N, C-alpha and C positions, 0 to 999 in steps of 0.2 A: 231563573237564577243562572242556569247553564248558558243561556244565550248572552246574559250580561258578562259572564266570565269570558266567553269567546270574544265578545266585543272588546273587553279590556285587553285581552291577549293580542288581538289584531292591532289595536291602537299602539300597544307597546312595541310590536314588531315594526310597524310603520315609523314610529318615533326613532327606533334604533337605526333603521335604514337611512333616515334623514340625518341623524346625529353623527354617524360614523364618518361620512364624507366631510362634514364640517370640522370634526376633530382632526382629520388627516390634513386639512388645509391649514398650513401654518405660514407665518411671515418669517422670511429668512433674510437676514442682512448679510452684507459681504463679509464683515468681521466674523459673524457667527459661522458662515460657510468655511472660512479659512481655519477657524479654531477646530471645527469638526474634522476637516480634512487632515490637519496636522496631528490629530489624535487618533483617527480611525482609519484613514485611507491605507490601502495595501502598500503604497510607496512609503508611508510613514512607518509602518510595521517592518518593512524590509530594512530601512535605514537604521532602525533601532537594533535589529539583529546584527547588521554590519558594524555598528558602533560597539556592541557587546563583544563581537569577535575581536576587535582591536583591543578592547579592555582585557580580554582573556590572554591575548598575545603578550601584552605588557606585563600581566601578572606572571605569566610563564617566565618572562625574562627576569623579573625581580626575584622569583623563587629559585631560578637556576643559579643565583649568586649565593644562596644560603647553603649551609652544610647539608649534605645528603648522607643519611644513615641507612644501611641495608644489612640484611642477614641472609647469608647463602650457605649452602651445604648439601649433603646427601645422606639420607637415613633410610636404608643402608645402600651401599653399592656392592652387590655380591658378584664375584667373578670366579668362574671355574674354567680353566683353560689347560691346554697341553703346550708347554713352552720348552724351548731349547735353552738349557742353562749350563754353566761351567761348573763342573764338580770340583771338590777340594784338591784332587790329584791333577787337575788341569784338563781332564777329558770333558767331553760334552755329551749330554744325554737329554732325551725328551722326558720331561717330568710333568705329571699331572699336578696342578695347583688349584686350590680352592681358598679364596680369601673373602673377607668381609670388611669393608671400609666404611666408617662412620665419621662424618666431619661436619663442623659448623664454624662459620667465620662471621664476625661482626665487623663491618667496614664503615669507615667514616671518611668522606672526601669533601674538601673545601676548595673551591676555585679561588685563585688569586688574580682578580681582574687587572690589577695594576701591571703585573708582569706577564700575564697570560699563562702562568703555570698553575699547579694545584698542589695542595697539601693533603696527605692521606695518613690514616691511622687504622690499625686493625688488631683484633685479638681473635684467637681461634683455638679449637681443640679437635684432635683426630684420634680415632681408635682403630687399630688394625688387628683383625682376627685371622690367623692362618690355621685352616682346618687340616690337620694331619692326624696321625695316630694319637698324638698328644697335642691338643689345640693350644696354641700360644696366643697371648694377647699383649699388645704394647700400646702405649699412648704417646702422643706428641702434642705439647702445648706451645703454641705461639702466644706467649703471655702478652706481649705488646710489640707492635711493629709500627713505626711511623717514619715518614719520609717526605720528600719533595721531588716533584718532577717539573723541570723548568726548561722549556725550549729557549735557546740563546738567540738565534736568528730565525724569526718566524713571523707570520701574520697573527696579530693579537685580536682574536675575535671579540673578546670582552671590551676592548678599547673602542671598537667601532660600534658595538651594540649600545654602549653607554651614550654615544652621540645620536644614533638613529632611532632607538626604541622610544625615547620620550617624544621625539619629533613625529614619529609615526602615530603615537596616541594623540598628540595635538592636531595632527592632520585629520584624524578620524573625528575629533570633536568639532572641528570647523566644517568638515564635510557633512556632519549631522545637521549643523545649523544651516548650512547652505542648501541642503536638500529640503529642509522645512520651508525655507524661503522659496525654493523652486516649486514646492507644493502650493504655496500661497499664490505664486505667479500663475500656475496652471489652473488653480481654482478661479482666479480672476477671469481667465479666458472663458472657461465653461460657464461661469456665472453671468458674464455679460452677453454671451451667445444666447443663453436662455432668456435673459432680461430683454434683449432686443426682440426676440421672437414673441415674448409675452407682451411687450409694448406695441409691437406691430399688430398682434391679434386684437388687442384692446382698441387700437385706432380703427381697425377694419370693422370691428363690431359696432363702434360708434358710427362709423360711416354707413354701415348697413341699416342702423336705426334711422339715420337721417334720410337714407335712400328710400326706405319704406315710406317715410312721411312724404318725401318728394314725389314718389310714384303715385301715392294716393291723391295728392294734390294735382298732379299732372292729369290723372284720369278724370278728376272732377272738372278741371278746366277744359279738357278735351270734350267733355259732355256738353259744356255750354259754348263750345266753339272758340275758346281762347287759346288752346294748344292744338297743334297739328298732330296727326297720328305719328309722324316721324319723330316729333319731340317726345311723345310718350314712349315710343319704342327705344329711343336713346337712353332714357332713364331706366327702362326695364332691363335693357342689356347690361347697363352698369350694375344694376341690382343683382342680376344673376352672376355676373363676374365676381362681385363681392362675396356672394355665397360660396362660390367655388374657392376663392382665396382663403376664406375663413376655414373651410374644411381642410385645406392643405396645411394651413398654419396650425390647426389643432393637432394634426399628426406630427408636424415638425416640433411643436411644443412638447408633445409626449416623448419624442425621441431625445430631445435635448434635456428634458427633465430627468430621464433615465440615465443619461451620460453624466450629468452633474451629481446625482444621488449616488450612482455607483462609484464615482471617483472619490468623493469625499467620505464615503462609507456611511451614508445616511440610511436609516432603517427603511425597509420596504413599505409600500402602501402609504407613503407620505408624498403629498404634492404641494411643495412650498410655494407660496406667493412671494416673489422676490421684491425686496425693498430697494428702490433706487439709491445708490450710495451718494453721500455728500462729496463735494470736491475735496481734494487733499488740502490740508490746512496750510501747507507751504506752497509757494508759487515758483520758487527757483531753488536750485541746488548749486553751490559753488563747486566747480570742477576740481580745483586744487584740494578742497576738503575731501571730496569723494575719492580722489586719487590717493591722498594720504591714508584714508581709512582702508582703501583697497590693499595698499602695500602692507599695512599693519595687521589686518584681520583676515584677509581672504584665504581660503583653502588652497588656492592656486599657488600663492607665495610659499606656503608651508610645503606643498607638494614639490615645488621647484628645489627647495633646500634639501628635502629628503632624497630626491633623485640625484642631486649633485653629490650628496654624501655617499650614496650607493656607488656612483661612478668612481669617486675618489677611493672608496673602500676596495673596489675591484683593482684599481691601480696599485694600491698598497699590497694587495694579495699577490699580484703579478710580480712586483718587485721582490717580495719576500720569498716567493716560490721560484727561486732562480737556480735551484739544485744544491745550493749550500745549506747544510743543516748541522746544527750543534745542539745537543740535548744533554742536560745535566740531570742525573738521577742519584739521589742520596737517600739512604735509609739506615735506621738503627732499630734493633729489636732484641728481645730477650725470649729465649725458647729453651725447652728441656724435653727429653724423651725418657721414658722409664716403663718398665713392665707393670708397675703399680700406679694407679691413678693418684694416690695421695702423695706420691713423690714428685710428680711432674711440675709442681709449682714451688719446689724447694731448690734453692741454689741454682737458679737458671743460668744458662750460658748466654753471653751477649754475642750479637752478630751485627756487623757493619758492612755497608756496601756503598761505594761511590763510583759512578760511571759517567764518563764524559764521552759520548758517542758523536761521531761526525760523519758527514758525507760531502765530498767535494767532487763535482763533475769534472771530468777530464775532456770529454767530447760530447756535446749535446746538439751539434749541428745548428746552433742558433735558436733552439726551441725557447729558451728563457727570454731571449731578446724579442722574439716574435710575440710572446705573451705580453711582454711589457708594452711593445708598440701598439698592440691591439687594444690594451686597456687605456693607453694614452689617447688613441684615436676615439675610443668610446667616450671618454671624458670630454674631449674637444667637441664632439658631435652633440653631446648632451647639453653643453654650455650654449651652443648655437641654437639648438631647439628651444631651450628655455628663454633665450633672448628673443626669439621670434614669437613665442607664445606670449611673452610679456608685452611686446609691442602690439600684438593683435588684441589682447585683452584690454590694454589701456585705450586703444583706439575704439574698441567696442563700448567701453565705459564712457568715453567722450561723446559717442553718438547717442547713447541712452540719456546722458545728462542734457545734451543739446535738444533732443526731442522733448524731454520733460519740460524744459524751461520755456518752450513755446506753447505748451498745452494750455496754460492758463489764459493766454490771449485768445487762443482758438475757442476755448470754452466760453469766454465772454462774447465772442462773435456769434457762437452757436446759440447762446441764450437769447441774444438780441434778435437773431434771425428767426428763432422760434416764436418770439413775442410778436414780431411784425407779421410773420406768416399767419399766425392765429388771427390777428386783427384783420388782415386782408381777407382771410377766409370768411370771417363773420360778415364783412361788408359785401363780399361777392355773393354769399348765400342769400343775403337779404335782397340784393339786386336781382338775383336769379328768380326769386319768388315773385318779385314785382314785374318780371318779364323784361328787365332792362338789358340783360346780357344773355348770351347763349349758354348751353350746358357745357360746352368745351371750356369756356372761361372759368365756370364754376369748378369743373373737374380738375383743371390746372391748379387753381388755388387750393383745392383740397389735397392734391398730391404734394404741393410745396409745403403745406402745413404739416403733413405726415412725415415728409422727408426731413424737414427741419428738426422734428422731434427725434427721429431715429439717428440723425447726424449728431445731435447732442449726446445721445447714448454712446455712439461709436467713439467720439472724441474723449468722453469720460473714461471709456474702456481703455483707450490708448494711454491716457494719462496714468491710470492705475497700473497698467502693464509696465510702462517705463519706470514707474516708481519702484515696483517690486523687482524689476530687472537690476536696478541700481542697488537695492537692498541685498539682493542675492549675491552680487559681486563684492560689495563692501562689507556686508554683515553689520551695517550701521543703520539705525532708525533715525532718519533725518527729521521726522516730525517731532520727536521727543529729544533729539540731540544726544542719544546714548547708543552704545553698542547693542546689537540685537540680543535680547535676553533669551537664553535657551536653557531650559531645565534638562540637564543631561540625565538620561534614565540610568539608574544603577543596574549593573549587570547582576543577574542572579548568582548567588554564591555556589 
């Protein structure tokens, strides 16, 4: 019985050892690889955090426009000093003083975005204790105090924030979508690099099997005098070279597998078998349509608007910061002081204050003019940079569209070339076995057959890369005729 248990345990272990590699071997399509990368890759996680940062910045802007309520004070503020004071008879003397001050103030402040000023209101209470032979206590109540502070000639921060902050959030949204498309583009590159290596290895292993058969046949024919020793050695050398190439390709396959899995964030100990993608369902893209979508959807266009607004904002700041300043401050309040707390809220006294302050430069040696000229130059330079970037991007888009539009014809030629090369190889292999042609002709046909297959994979890769380059720039899905659908991740509260 004990031996039977050991036998079952051994069989279970052997079964597990065989099963685990099979479970790890999965079929991976291009669409699946892109979906995994856009969800799990490090680059995808980074862009999510960057987008959340923009969301938090926009929330800060919105909340900065809301009323701000705060409570301030000191409980207590004890002070014991020796101070010089003026006595009732006019003389001066150093007197020791000990006081305790308790205060609390409730403040409300509301920005006024339209004018750039702010409204404020407050209420507070103070208690003062003077410690002498007979301690005295008094109270001061600022029952209500409200007012307005309004710069007359100044740079209105709120006005420019209202223009730039929504644009900055839109820029972050489009940047998020663009990075996801860039992840798809990079996944296409790594996917096809691995696929090319995988297909090359498969072809070499098929050639190795055929070479083993040819070598066995050549040795049999050599034994009966139909093959020379040189012919046998020629096949044997080719067989050894194939073995060496297969070992090198296995190492390259392992490296490229790790690169793809690491990039897309696929779990470890998984060795996917790649599925050759189908050709893209559309064969041509209209450049005018691509250009229109680029101008409407791209992150670059939003970035250009944002940068232009920033430069215009700096110019407005330089013009406002010319040394002239006028500020209006007006307030009204009710307050009362008394030695008894119950009396400080009875019959309060009103207090009003209106101040119009100004500052006019007499001599600034042209500082204000230099600031304005510098800001104007910055704006002009930014406009030129944006114009150049726009021309470069549109030219790049034109190149991508042009490359994509010729890929379908190249794919058709590659498919036909692969079919003809396969047929030629089969005919050549049969002729070689019959001794009608030499090994060089057979080897050439085999190379052309393999090369035609790999060329098809390479052209297919170029086609997908061009397509995702166009999608990345335009944020438009030309296969389905809709804008790229991107589920924006909600920033944590």
